[in-house]
Each structure stands twice: as C-alpha cells, then as structure tokens.
N, C-alpha and C positions, 0 to 999 in steps of 0.2 A: 533808876530811870526817871527822867523828867516827863511828867504828863503834859498833854496839850494845855489844859487849864493853867498849870504851873508856868508854862512858857508865856502865857498871857499875863501873868501876875496874880492869878486867882489862887488864893490860899485857903486852907481849912481853918475855921474858927469855931468856937462854941456857938451853937444856935442861940444861946442867951444874949449874944452880942447883936443879934438882929432885932429890929424894933417891931416886927410883925410876928404873929403866931407862927409856929413851926418849930417843934422841939426835937426833931429827929436828926437834923444836920444843919451845918452853917458854913458859909464861905465869905471871904472878904476880897475887895479889889480897890486899888487906888487907880483912877483913870489917868493914863499917861498919854503923851503925844502919839506913841505907836498905835494906840487903840482908837484914834479919832477918825471919823469918816470924812468924806468930801465936804459935808455941811458944817463941820466943826464940832460935832457931837460924838458921843460914844457909839461905835459901830454896833449895829443890831446883832451881828454874829457873835460878838463878845457877850452881849446880854444873854443870848440863847445858850451859849456855852456855859456861862455861870449858872443858869437855871438847871441845865442838864446835869452838870457836875454835882450840884447840891442835891438834886433829886436822886441821882445815882448813889451818892453817899448814904442818903436816908434808906434806900432799899437795901444796900449792902449791909447796913447795920443789923438787919434782922435775918441774915442768911447763915447757913451752915458753912464751915470752913472750906468744903469742897465745892461751894456754889459761888457764882458771880451773877452779874446782871448786864443786860444791854437794853438800850432804848428801842421801843417798838414804835411809839408815836409821841409827839410833843406839840402842844399848842402854846404859843407865846403871845401875850397881849402886852404891847408896849404902851405904857401909861404916861410917861414923861421922859424927856431926854436927860442925859448926864453929860458933863463937860470935864475937861482936863482939871485934875486936882480933886474931883469929887471922890469921897470915900463911900464905897457901896458895901452893903451887907446883904447876904441872902440867907434865907432859912427855908427848910422843906419839912413837910410832914407827910407820912404815909397815911393815906385815907382808907385803903382797902388792900388786904393781901388775900389773893386767891390761891389756887393750886400752883399755877405757873406765872400768872400775871399779877402785877402790883400797880395800883393807882396812887400817884403822888401829886401834891401841889407844892408850889414854891413861890416866894416873893422876893423881890430885890427892892431895897429902900436906900435912900441917901442918908448917911449917918447925921449930917448937919441939921436936917430939918424933918426927918422921917417921911420925906416925899416918896410916894410909891412910884418906882421906876418901871417895874414889869411884874407880871404874874404869869406863871406857867403851870400847865397841867400835863403830866406825862404818864404814859403806860410803859412799864418795863417788864421784860420777861426774865425768868430765872433760868440760868444755864449752868451746866457742870463746867468747872474750871478745866482747861486743857492742861495736860501734864507734859508739856514739851521740854 
C-alpha cells in the first residue's frame, strides 16, 4: 500500500540526516512542480503532511506491536517558504509519553542552507490496531 505522504514524495530517512534536533524519526522531500501553490512556493498542506508523518513515525517507534496512533491536534508554524528543487529534511522527537497521549515536536529544514522551513507540535493518541 502506498501511503499519502509517499504519494507526495515524502520518504523515510534517518533523523541524523536532518539538521535540527530530533532523534526519534526523520523524513525527506524534494519539492516538485506538483507540490507548488498558486504563489510559486511549496503548498502549506504538504508541509503539514510532512510534519504529521514524521511525528507519527516518532510516536509509533515506541509502541507495542498491537498499537498504532492517530493525530489528535497539530499546530504548524510556517517560518520560510520552499521552492521547486529544494531538498527538505524533517526530524521529530517525542517530548512526553502519557497513558494514552503523546506530545511530539518536529522541524523541517532546507538541506542546502539549514533554513528553518516549519515547526510543528502535535498531540497523538494511542489506539489498538484493528484486525480487519
């Protein structure tokens, strides 16, 4: 199955490839024509998806085999635009694991100059995997 982030070109990478702190998960994206908004920059929905996917990876990394996670809330702060050809990296780190809720932070940077593109804070809930 191809996931939504994969359809956008967002791939999993080692968090070590990101230039900002966050050692629990990492993702990468090369901005293409298909991802550009009406103003010529990377669409904000793609940025939000990349943050969400990276934070979800970080949460899943600490779960039992019969558990999964879904996003409860997410705040995105857009710091700088990205354009076609930019290589972006994201990293995420779990800040707090509670009984059912997990707080995570993530950053997206541009690989060429370490520019901060976006910062996200998310709350995720732990769910039991369905056995369909």
